[in-house]
VOGU-3710 file (C-alpha; in Angstrom, 3 decimals, decimal comma):
1> xxxxxxxxxx> 15,168/15,969/-23,237  13,678/14,463/-26,372  12,311/17,047/-28,782  10,667/15,475/-31,818  13,005/12,505/-31,541  16,174/14,585/-31,175  18,344/14,861/-28,098  19,459/18,326/-27,070  23,134/18,606/-26,345  25,106/21,193/-24,438
11> xxxxxxxxxx> 28,669/22,204/-25,108  30,989/21,903/-22,151  34,424/23,561/-22,104  37,339/21,181/-21,697  41,094/21,695/-21,224  43,008/23,359/-24,071  39,964/25,194/-25,410  38,216/22,080/-26,747  34,443/21,731/-26,402  32,615/18,501/-25,645
21> xxxxxxxxxx> 28,977/17,803/-26,387  27,100/16,858/-23,263  23,704/15,191/-23,356  20,934/16,092/-20,940  21,545/12,756/-19,246  25,137/13,852/-18,447  23,899/17,269/-17,393  21,259/15,654/-15,168  23,882/13,508/-13,429  26,081/16,538/-12,714
31> xxxxxxxxxx> 23,106/18,536/-11,403  22,104/15,616/-9,158  25,617/15,460/-7,706  24,991/18,804/-6,047  21,560/17,776/-4,746  20,799/15,057/-2,199  22,606/11,797/-2,938  20,605/8,795/-4,053  19,127/6,697/-1,283  20,848/3,366/-0,732
41> xxxxxxxxxx> 18,435/0,431/-0,884  19,311/-3,148/-0,029  16,902/-5,585/-1,658  16,867/-9,013/-0,011  15,042/-11,304/-2,423  15,768/-14,911/-3,405  13,488/-15,056/-6,459  15,340/-14,095/-9,644  12,144/-12,846/-11,334  11,451/-10,523/-8,381
51> xxxxxxxxxx> 15,084/-9,349/-8,386  14,746/-8,459/-12,070  11,446/-6,669/-11,334  13,074/-4,552/-8,609  16,161/-3,861/-10,693  13,991/-2,704/-13,593  11,314/-0,713/-11,771  13,030/0,809/-8,737  14,377/4,058/-10,149  18,150/4,264/-10,575
61> xxxxxxxxxx> 17,733/8,057/-10,661  16,740/7,965/-6,996  18,107/4,710/-5,551  21,487/2,986/-5,465  20,575/-0,721/-5,339  22,308/-3,786/-3,975  20,821/-7,266/-3,910  21,041/-10,183/-1,499  19,716/-13,660/-2,314  19,181/-14,638/1,319
71> xxxxxxxxxx> 19,007/-13,141/4,792  22,591/-13,969/5,761  23,987/-12,184/2,704  21,610/-9,290/3,432  23,115/-8,861/6,911  26,645/-8,973/5,483  25,810/-6,246/2,936  23,966/-4,243/5,610  27,021/-4,284/7,905  29,381/-3,142/5,141
81> xxxxxxxxxx> 27,156/-0,710/3,197  24,654/0,714/5,769  21,675/1,249/3,440  18,972/3,852/4,037  16,245/1,332/3,185  16,093/-2,449/3,375  13,419/-4,149/1,289  12,994/-7,680/2,657  11,205/-10,696/1,267  9,751/-12,680/4,167
91> xxxxxxxxxx> 10,439/-16,167/2,846  14,121/-16,592/1,977  16,619/-19,422/2,393  19,301/-19,477/5,109  17,642/-16,664/7,105  14,111/-15,305/6,652  13,223/-11,645/6,254  11,582/-11,717/9,676  14,807/-13,054/11,232  16,819/-10,326/9,480
101> xxxxxxxxxx> 14,409/-7,667/10,757  14,566/-9,053/14,304  18,381/-9,195/14,207  18,673/-5,588/12,977  16,239/-4,239/15,550  17,094/-6,325/18,628  20,683/-7,532/18,273  22,148/-4,575/16,385  19,803/-2,055/18,067  19,273/-0,238/14,767
111> xxxxxxxxxx> 15,949/1,567/14,875  16,934/4,187/12,293  17,171/2,116/9,104  13,877/2,024/7,233  12,843/-1,609/6,810  10,052/-2,552/4,427  8,701/-6,075/3,986  7,622/-7,273/0,552  5,772/-10,584/0,607  3,119/-12,713/-1,045
121> xxxxxxxxxx> 1,654/-13,247/2,419  -0,901/-10,833/3,774  -1,630/-13,070/6,761  -2,320/-10,919/9,809  0,135/-12,916/11,961  3,005/-12,115/9,549  2,060/-8,442/9,492  1,683/-8,353/13,274  5,094/-9,933/13,960  6,799/-7,522/11,550
131> xxxxxxxxxx> 4,997/-4,554/13,143  6,212/-5,762/16,553  9,814/-5,498/15,302  9,343/-1,977/13,958  8,889/-2,434/10,229  8,002/0,824/8,425  6,017/-0,762/5,630  4,494/-4,042/4,530  3,921/-4,442/0,792  1,924/-7,365/-0,575
141> xxxxxxxxxx> 3,059/-8,769/-3,925  2,376/-8,374/-6,775  3,552/-4,778/-6,704  2,649/-2,030/-9,146  5,751/-1,342/-11,283  4,672/2,266/-11,927  4,320/3,006/-8,212  7,098/1,054/-6,468  9,691/3,853/-6,345  7,122/6,383/-5,182
151> xxxxxxxxxx> 5,804/4,052/-2,468  9,340/3,381/-1,196  10,039/7,131/-0,991  6,729/7,756/0,790  7,482/5,083/3,398  10,999/6,455/3,849  9,600/9,980/4,290  7,100/8,762/6,877  9,930/7,111/8,820  12,238/10,138/8,410
161> xxxxxxxxxx> 10,057/13,278/8,544  13,070/15,560/9,093  14,316/14,605/5,633  10,983/15,329/3,920  12,247/18,381/2,039  15,268/16,533/0,642  13,124/13,525/-0,265  10,659/15,799/-2,062  13,550/16,780/-4,320  14,166/13,105/-5,126
171> xxxx> 10,462/12,595/-5,807  10,767/14,995/-8,771  12,976/12,471/-10,571  10,281/9,802/-10,675
//
């Protein structure tokens, strides 16, 4: 907590009677360890500017982020990491976001993972096809940097109403 430009520190006991100063950031991380874990988000985006945008504006206090530069890499990360949320760009090389969504829903039979499309296209055919494959959200770029984390949590809550109380706790950190 910043108070008139100063950071408050706490003293934490250590072995052999020593005391260590602990910043609020350290204290926050320890307190969060006992609360709900961060949500895992896989961001499939080929544009480096958009990757930087997501890395900067999707809250690290709430989300653990991994990035994929194309749909094939996204599926590899998905299989190994099992994210809570997948944020997919529609137009990517190797395999499109729509193909990734279709593969997850139809081939892998995963209806539980929250999948959100992020695209420059707001064409009704694109939206309709994604809705057919069970997408939980469709965001049209450009996105509001101040709202992106909140919107992702809201879409996740809508898809997972039984986790609403836990997600409300995460919402406090935005």
